[in-house]
C-alpha positions in Angstrom: 93.1 112.6 65.1 92.7 108.9 65.4 91.8 107.3 68.5 95.3 105.5 68.0 96.8 109.1 68.7 95.1 110.3 71.7 96.8 110.2 74.9 95.4 107.5 77.3 93.8 109.5 80.4 95.6 107.3 82.8 98.8 108.8 81.3 97.4 112.4 81.4 96.8 112.0 85.0 99.7 110.3 86.2 101.9 113.3 84.3 99.7 115.8 86.1 100.1 114.2 89.4 104.0 113.6 89.1 104.4 117.3 88.3 102.1 118.9 91.0 102.7 116.2 94.0 105.3 114.4 95.6 104.7 110.8 96.6 106.3 108.8 99.3 105.6 106.3 101.7 105.8 105.5 105.4 107.5 103.2 107.3 104.5 101.0 107.2 104.0 100.9 103.6 101.2 103.7 103.1 101.6 106.0 100.3 101.1 109.7 100.6 100.7 112.7 98.3 102.1 116.0 99.2 101.4 119.2 97.0 104.7 120.7 95.9 105.7 123.1 98.5 102.9 122.5 101.0 103.7 120.6 104.1 100.2 119.1 104.7 100.1 115.2 103.1 97.2 113.1 102.3 97.3 109.0 102.1 96.3 108.4 98.5 93.8 105.8 99.4 92.0 108.0 101.8 88.3 108.7 101.3 88.3 111.0 104.1 85.8 114.0 105.2 88.8 116.4 105.3 89.5 115.8 101.8 91.1 113.0 99.8 93.8 112.7 97.6 91.6 111.7 94.8 89.4 114.7 95.3 92.1 117.2 95.1 93.5 115.6 91.9 90.2 115.7 90.2 89.7 119.4 91.2 93.2 120.6 90.0 92.8 118.7 86.6 89.5 120.5 86.1 90.6 123.6 87.0 93.9 123.8 84.9 91.4 122.8 82.0 92.6 118.9 81.4 89.1 117.8 81.6 87.3 115.6 83.9 88.1 112.0 84.0 86.3 108.8 84.9 86.6 106.5 88.0 88.5 103.9 85.9 91.3 106.2 84.4 91.8 107.7 88.0 92.2 104.2 89.5 94.5 103.0 87.0 96.7 106.4 87.4 96.9 106.1 91.3 97.5 102.3 91.0 100.6 103.3 89.0 101.4 106.1 91.2 101.3 104.0 94.5 103.5 101.1 92.8 106.1 104.1 92.0 105.9 105.4 95.4 107.0 102.2 97.4 110.0 102.6 95.7 111.1 105.8 96.9 112.5 106.8 100.6 110.7 106.4 103.6 109.4 109.6 105.4 107.2 110.1 108.5 104.1 111.9 109.2 103.1 113.6 112.1 100.0 114.9 113.4 100.3 118.4 115.6 103.8 117.8 116.8 106.9 116.9 115.1 110.5 116.7 115.7 112.6 118.9 112.9 116.2 119.0 112.2 118.9 121.0 114.4 116.9 120.2 117.1 114.1 122.1 116.5 110.5 120.8 117.0 107.4 121.8 115.1 104.1 122.6 115.9 101.2 122.4 113.1 99.0 125.6 113.6 96.2 123.4 111.2 95.8 126.5 109.1 95.0 125.8 105.3 98.2 127.8 104.0 100.7 125.2 106.2 102.0 128.1 108.3 103.7 126.1 111.7 105.7 127.3 114.5 109.3 126.1 114.5 110.6 125.6 118.3 114.4 125.5 119.0 116.3 126.7 122.0 116.9 130.2 120.5 113.7 131.1 119.7 110.6 130.0 118.0 109.0 131.8 114.6 106.1 131.0 112.5 107.0 130.0 109.1 105.9 127.1 106.6 108.4 124.3 107.1 110.2 122.5 104.2 108.1 119.6 103.1 111.2 117.4 103.3 111.6 118.1 106.9 108.1 118.0 108.2 105.0 116.3 106.9 101.7 116.9 108.3 98.9 114.7 108.7 95.5 116.2 108.9 92.2 114.9 110.4 88.8 115.6 111.5 90.4 116.1 115.0 93.1 118.3 113.9 91.7 122.2 114.4 93.0 125.8 113.7 95.1 127.1 116.1 95.5 131.3 116.3 99.1 132.5 115.3 100.9 133.3 118.4 101.8 136.5 119.8 105.4 137.7 120.1 107.0 139.2 123.1 104.0 138.7 125.7 105.9 138.9 128.8 104.3 135.9 130.2 100.8 137.5 130.2 99.4 134.6 128.3 100.2 132.4 131.3 98.8 134.3 134.0 95.6 134.6 132.2 95.3 131.0 131.7 96.2 130.3 135.3 93.6 133.0 136.3 90.7 131.3 134.1 91.3 127.4 135.3 90.8 127.9 138.9 93.8 125.6 140.1 93.8 125.1 143.9 97.8 125.9 144.7 100.5 126.9 143.0 102.2 123.5 142.9 99.2 122.5 140.7 100.0 125.5 138.4 103.6 124.4 137.7 102.5 120.9 137.2 100.0 122.1 134.3 102.6 124.5 132.8 105.3 121.2 132.8 102.6 119.0 131.0 101.7 121.8 128.6 105.6 122.5 127.7 105.8 118.3 127.6 102.7 118.5 124.8 105.1 120.3 122.4 107.9 117.8 122.7 107.1 114.7 120.5 110.2 113.0 122.1 108.8 113.2 126.0 106.5 110.8 127.3 104.3 113.1 129.7 102.3 111.7 132.6 98.3 112.3 132.2 96.9 115.1 134.2 94.0 114.0 136.2 91.8 117.1 137.0 89.9 116.2 140.3 88.1 118.7 142.7 84.9 119.0 144.1 81.7 119.1 142.2 81.5 122.7 140.5 85.2 123.1 140.7 85.3 123.5 136.7 87.1 120.3 136.1 85.8 119.9 132.7 86.0 123.5 131.7 89.8 123.3 133.1 90.5 120.6 130.9 88.8 122.0 127.7 91.0 124.9 128.3 94.4 123.0 128.7 93.5 120.7 125.9 92.5 123.8 123.6 96.0 125.7 124.0 97.2 122.5 121.9 94.3 121.8 119.9 92.7 124.9 119.1 89.3 126.0 119.9 87.6 122.9 118.1 89.5 120.7 120.8 87.2 119.0 123.5 86.7 116.4 126.0 84.7 113.1 125.4 83.5 110.1 126.9 85.9 107.3 127.3 85.1 104.8 124.7 83.6 101.2 125.6 86.5 99.0 124.3 90.3 99.5 123.8 90.0 99.7 119.6 88.0 102.5 119.4 89.9 104.4 122.3 93.3 103.5 120.1 91.2 104.9 116.8 90.6 108.3 118.7 93.8 108.5 120.1 95.5 107.7 116.8 93.9 110.1 114.9 94.7 113.4 117.0 97.4 114.8 119.5 95.6 115.5 122.7 93.2 112.8 123.9 90.8 114.0 126.8 88.3 111.7 128.7 85.6 113.6 130.5 84.1 112.7 133.9 85.6 109.3 134.7 84.2 107.3 137.3 85.6 104.4 137.2 88.5 102.9 135.7 88.3 99.0 134.6 91.6 96.9 134.5 91.7 97.0 130.8 90.9 100.8 130.5 94.1 101.3 132.9 96.2 98.9 130.8 95.3 100.9 127.6 96.0 104.5 129.2 99.3 103.2 130.5 100.0 101.9 126.9 98.9 105.5 125.5 101.1 107.7 127.8 104.3 105.5 127.5 103.7 104.1 123.7 102.9 100.7 122.2 101.7 99.4 119.1 98.7 97.9 118.0 98.3 95.5 115.2 95.2 94.0 113.6 93.9 92.3 110.3 93.7 94.7 107.6 90.2 95.3 106.3 89.2 93.0 103.4 92.3 90.7 103.2 93.2 87.5 104.6 96.7 87.8 105.6 97.7 91.5 105.5 97.6 93.6 109.0 97.3 97.3 109.8 100.0 98.6 112.4 99.1 101.4 114.5 102.1 103.1 116.8 100.8 105.5 119.2 102.4 107.7 122.2 100.2 110.7 123.0 99.2 113.2 125.9 96.3 112.2 127.8 94.2 114.0 129.8 91.4 112.9 132.9 89.0 114.6 134.7 86.5 113.2 137.4 86.1 113.6 140.9 87.1 109.9 141.7 87.9 107.0 139.7 88.2 104.7 142.8 90.7 102.2 142.8 93.7 103.3 140.7 96.4 100.5 139.9 100.1 101.1 140.7 101.0 101.1 137.1 98.8 103.5 135.9 99.3 105.8 139.5 103.6 106.2 138.3 101.8 107.8 135.0 99.1 110.4 136.4 99.6 114.0 137.4 96.9 115.1 139.7 95.7 118.6 139.5 93.3 119.5 141.9 90.8 122.7 141.2 88.7 124.5 143.6 85.5 126.1 143.2 85.3 129.5 141.6 84.0 132.3 144.2 82.6 134.2 141.2 80.4 132.2 138.6 80.5 133.4 134.9 78.2 132.7 131.9 79.7 130.1 129.2 79.5 132.4 126.3 81.4 135.2 128.5 84.1 132.6 129.9 85.1 131.5 126.0 84.7 134.8 124.5 87.5 135.7 126.6 89.5 132.7 126.4 89.5 132.9 122.9 90.6 136.6 123.0 93.5 135.6 124.6 94.3 132.5 123.4 96.8 133.6 120.9 98.7 135.8 123.9 98.6 132.1 125.9 100.2 130.1 123.0 103.1 132.8 122.8 103.7 132.8 126.3 103.8 129.4 126.4 106.3 129.1 123.6 108.6 131.6 125.0 108.5 129.3 128.2 109.3 126.6 126.5 112.3 128.1 124.7 113.2 129.4 127.9 113.1 125.8 129.3 114.9 123.9 126.4 117.9 126.8 126.7 118.9 125.6 130.0 120.4 122.2 131.1 119.6 120.3 134.7 120.3 116.8 135.6 117.9 114.1 134.9 116.4 112.4 138.2 117.3 108.9 138.3 114.5 107.5 140.7 111.6 108.4 138.8 109.6 106.3 136.5 108.5 108.8 134.1 112.0 110.4 133.9 112.0 112.7 130.8 109.0 114.5 132.4 111.2 114.6 135.6 113.9 116.1 133.5 111.5 118.7 132.0 110.2 119.7 135.7 114.0 120.0 136.6 114.7 122.3 133.5 111.6 124.3 134.4 113.1 124.7 137.9 116.1 125.8 136.6 114.7 128.8 134.2 112.0 129.7 136.4 112.6 128.1 140.0 108.9 127.4 140.3 109.6 124.2 142.4 108.1 121.9 139.6 110.1 118.9 140.3 109.5 118.9 144.2 105.9 119.3 143.2 105.9 116.5 141.0 107.5 113.8 143.5 104.8 115.0 146.3 102.1 114.4 143.9 103.3 110.8 143.1 103.6 110.1 147.1 99.9 111.6 147.4 99.4 108.6 144.6 101.3 106.3 146.5 98.7 107.0 149.3 95.9 106.6 147.2 96.9 103.0 145.8 97.6 101.8 149.2 94.4 103.1 150.8 92.7 100.9 147.9 94.7 97.8 148.3 94.0 95.6 151.1 97.2 93.3 150.6 99.5 96.6 150.2 98.0 97.5 154.2 98.6 94.1 154.9 102.2 94.0 153.4 102.8 97.2 155.2 101.4 95.9 158.5 103.5 93.1 158.3 106.9 94.9 157.4 106.2 97.5 160.3 107.2 94.4 162.9 110.1 93.5 160.8 113.5 95.5 162.1 115.2 98.1 159.8 117.5 96.2 157.3 115.9 93.0 158.2 115.3 90.6 155.0 112.7 87.9 155.0 112.5 85.0 152.4 109.7 82.5 152.0 107.8 80.9 149.2 105.0 82.4 147.7 102.7 80.1 149.3 104.4 80.6 152.5 103.6 84.1 152.5 100.3 83.8 151.1 99.6 81.9 155.0 101.4 84.5 156.5 99.9 87.2 155.1 96.3 85.8 155.3 96.8 84.8 158.6 97.7 88.3 159.3 94.8 90.2 157.6 92.0 87.4 158.9 93.4 88.3 162.7 92.2 86.3 165.8 88.6 86.9 164.7 89.0 85.3 161.8 87.3 88.3 159.4 86.2 86.8 156.0 88.8 88.0 153.1 88.0 90.4 150.9 86.9 90.0 147.3 90.0 89.9 145.0 92.3 88.6 147.7 95.0 85.9 146.5 93.8 82.6 146.1 97.2 80.6 145.1 101.1 81.7 145.7 101.1 82.5 141.9 98.2 85.1 141.9 100.0 86.5 145.4 103.6 86.8 143.6 102.1 88.6 140.7 100.3 91.1 142.6 103.4 91.7 144.7 105.4 92.3 141.3 102.5 94.7 140.4 102.5 96.6 143.9 106.8 96.9 144.0 107.0 100.5 142.8 104.2 101.7 145.7 105.7 99.3 148.4 109.2 100.8 147.5 108.3 103.8 148.0 107.1 103.2 151.6 110.3 101.4 152.6 109.5 97.7 151.6 111.4 96.2 148.9 109.9 92.9 147.0 112.4 90.6 145.4 111.9 87.2 143.8 114.9 84.3 142.9 115.3 80.8 142.9 117.4 78.4 144.7 118.1 74.5 144.6 115.0 74.3 146.8 112.7 76.3 144.6 111.4 79.8 144.0 110.8 82.5 146.6 110.0 85.6 147.5 112.2 88.0 149.5 110.6 91.0 151.8 113.3 93.8 152.6 112.3 96.6 155.2 114.7 99.8 154.3 116.2 102.2 157.0 113.8 104.9 157.8 115.9 107.8 156.5 114.8 109.2 153.4 117.1 109.1 150.3 119.8 111.4 150.3 118.5 112.8 146.8 115.2 113.4 148.6 117.1 115.2 152.0 118.7 117.6 149.5 115.1 118.7 148.5 
């Protein structure tokens, strides 16, 4: 056979690849390869340590007796495959949790055989999903979960709560609501903040909650020093857990708000002049710490305080985690049973809370079990409002001024006039010095009050702004002292 009669290596590779793999693109243009009949997809340009498509293609060609090919042939074949895939239909890839058909959701068990859990209001089952329904993406942060146990009769929930040392029954039901929310890809969930005295097992409790969703390899990590590294870590996994927070900078606080409710990060693609790389993310977030200092109002609305108490009997790490690993299949099975039960009931959505989807989930949990999760969630937000006010002298001064107003009374002034009024009230007759961070201009005051609006409204003080012919104004209104009818009904 002459050289002209030989089939070029790139054509052999391309034919083999198209017969053994399915290629598609995501909305951002990334091309993925998915072995026929298997739900896990890999980006064809990845050189990741979890195994790249180039590597699995080389192994397949060798094992099927087609030979070993050089890098040039592989590159030419993959270039052609990538170009062809850009004309295919768009499909999304998911990490750990994904929406499915007919109102179902999926949980990736991280297993090599692709087995996953299909969760539906009618029940759950362990099966391999249709690759055209769910495409899983795996990273180093994707740990393996055990196959959940059926018909646990709630024993797993009892075992988890016993191991976690939660201080109250209210804290327990909020933790359960958060875990259920982690299994729903379309529901933003507030970030649990595990707090308590030194030695209360906050880090251990955080690991236990995370490992219900991420497996035994899931762990806590220190908060990255910059937002870019934080976003990279968040995008590579499902649940992100930050340990032992003692201070929260404004930048970190804003980044956490974006993680909880969703955002997009755009930066220049590497080795290019004009291309950009887009990273969309909304992930469950978990925090631990004794005290993080002043909490900003927008983050407070996205937090879920979970208080732990010191255990009366200490156990070794080896003994504790051996028991946890043993009961984890039962814990996961009980959580799935409870999730199915919750999704099968209907409940009204509270319209007065920022995290309305999570509030609705709490209402569903109450309808299914009668635990009182929604009332506990309201009280936790009220406690957080107290924390925000205690750490903000401007909020305290506004409330002090509002206390001298009649219920229903409204006062309207320019932002500069309000600044003089509140400054005089704070300094008093003894002219005490203004604290660091006190507003220095009317514009700064206006911006601070806008950020404090939800916190002040929870204490019966409404802040509004507008414009007249004379200029812009801020209006402060003291609402009647009676609680809203919805809270009275609770």
